[in-house]
N, C-alpha and C positions, 0 to 999 in steps of 0.2 A: 497412588497417593489419596488419604485420607483426607474427604475434607470433614474438618469442622469447623470448620469458623472462617468468618470471611476473610478473614489475612491465609486459610489457607487458596481458597476458590482463587485471591487475589494471584496470591503468588502462580499459581494455575490459571489462568489468561494474564499473567504479562511473558510465562512460557509459551504461550502460545502464541503471543502478538510475536515474539522471538522467531522462533520458528516462520510465520508465518512473514515478517521481510527476512530473514538468511534465505528462502522460497525464494523472494521478488529481485531480488541482488543475483540473488543465479539467472536467474527469464531473462532482470531489461536487458543485455549486453545480443540478444537473438531481438527482441522485441524493435531496440532499436535498431536495426542490423533491416531490417524487412521497412522500418517507417520510413516514404521516398521524401513527403515534408522537410525541410530542413529547422525548421519550424519547434514541428512535432521532434524528430530529431534529437531537437537542443533541451526543451521540459524535459523528458526521455532522463537528458544525460545528466538537468539538474537535480531530478530526482533521487536515478542510482547514490551521487553523491550523499544529498538525505540523507535516506535511508542509510546509504553506510552509519552517519549519523545519530538517527534510528537505535539503531544494531545497537550500537554505541553510547548509548539510553539508557538502552534496558537491561545493557548487561551494566550498569554500574548503579541501575538501582535494583536488578536484585541481586550484586555482592553486598551491596550498605545493610540489605538480609538475610547475608549472610547465605546469599542460594546462589548456583550456581547454571550458566540459563543451559550448561553444557547437559540436561536430564529433561528439555525440555524433549517429550513427544513431539513427532509430526501435525504443522495443524492441517488437519483431512481437509478441511472449509477455504480456505488456497490453498491447498491441493489442486482441488474442485475450478477453484478460479480459473488457476492458471492450467490446468487443465486444457479445458475448454480454449481462454485462450493457447493456446502450443498448436489447438489445429486451427485455426482462422491459419499460424503462419506458415501453415502449409497452403492456403490457399495464395490463387493464383487471380487478376486481376490488376487495372487501372493507381496505377499509385494512391488516387483521391478518394476514391471509392474503399482501400484497400486501409487505409489511411484512419477514413471514420469509422473502420471496424475495429481498430486497432483501437482506437479515443478511445469506444464501447467499450471492450475489453478492461482496456487500463480503466475503467473510470470501479469498471466490479471492485479492482482493488483498492480501492480507491473506495470504496464505498462501506466498503467489509475496513478499515485500517481506519475509516473515521468509528466506527460503531461500536473496536476493539477496543481502541485508543478512550473514548469518551468511556465504556463501561468503568473502566482502569483506572479511570483518571477517580472517575466515583467513590470508586469502594476506598482508594489513598483518601482521599480530601475524607468518609467517613470511619476511617481509620485512624484520623488525623496526622499522617504523616502528608505536610505538606510538598516538601519539600519533592516527594515523587509525586503529586498530584500536580506541583510546577515545571518536572518536566517532561508527561506527560502529554500536559497543555498546551507544550511546545512543537512538540510532535503531530499533537491534534490540528495545530493552526496550520503547520506543515499538511499534514495532509488535508487539507479545509484549502486551501491555498491551492495547489497543485490539481486539484476537482477542476477552481475556481477557472485554472489555467486552461485546463483540457474542454471546459466547458466553451470560455471563447475563441481556444482554436476551431472548438467543429465548431464552432457557432459565423463564427469569422469567415470563410472561407473552406475548411476542407471537407463540411459535411454541400453546398453550395459547389467543391470543383465534385465533389464525389453524383451530385441530381444532376450534373451536365450542367451547372451554372442558372438551371434552374433556379430562382424558391421561391421552397413550399409555403 
């Protein structure tokens, strides 16, 4: 794809986020299965369902632009983050310690998504595409909420359990 305009960049970045979300959907079931905490499993399952909706929103935006998500190249940034997480899934340890590590890995994913969605929302606004900006803001809000929930789970119980009950 040749990038001659901000719309071209916007389209490229939307497809990149689409690829990232599809990779996340593929990885989440394994992560959910590895989580020891029921609360963490539920939070990740909720995010899996939200991610399915987010993929649909990206398809909606691209469709309105007469673009197809099928031409998206693999998001290498997300692939790298998920590859790190995949290595973590092979580790052994106590549930609390592994859950703390899983939360850290999941938050790396969330922060990547927050950066990406913030960028594409800003592009939509600059291009005067208020409907896409509104839809992207909804997804951005969901990603932020997931990040906050993961932080809350980590700080209220999981990291404390991983530290052996001692608060640092």
